C-alpha positions, 0 to 999 in steps of 0.5 A: 524489519527495514522500511520499505522503498519510499513512495510514491510508487508508480507502474511502469511498462518496459519495451517487452511489455513487463509491468514493474513498480518503481519508487522514489528516485526510480528505485525498483520495487517489484516485477509484477508480470505482463501488460497483456494480463489484465489481473497483473495490471490490476495487481500493479495499480494496487501494489503501486498505491500501497504507500499512499494506503499506508499513510491513509490508514495511519492518518485515520488512526491518528484522528481516531485516537484524538476523537471520542467515537461511540460508533462500533463501526468506527471501532471496527474500522480502526481494528482493520486499519491496525491489522493492515498497518502491521501487515504492511510494515511486517509486524503482524507475526 
C-alpha cells in the first residue's frame, strides 16, 4: 500500500461551489460534494483532519508503549487507536 498524500490537508471550495481537499503542494486528495450541503462540508472537515488525527494516534501509542498503564480505559483507547491507524493506512484487512 502506498503512503497517503502528505498533510496538512485543507478544505477548498471552487468557483462553482464544489468542495475538494488538497494536500501539500496543492495536490488533489478528494472531491466531496457541494458547499451547499452541510453534511458534505462536515465530511470535508473530518477528511481534511485525517493526517493530523493519524499523527495524534501514533503519538498516543508511542507514549502509551513507554508507560506502565494500569487503567482498562487506557488499554481500550490503545486498541481503538491501533484499529484506526490500521484502517487509515489500509492494513486492517
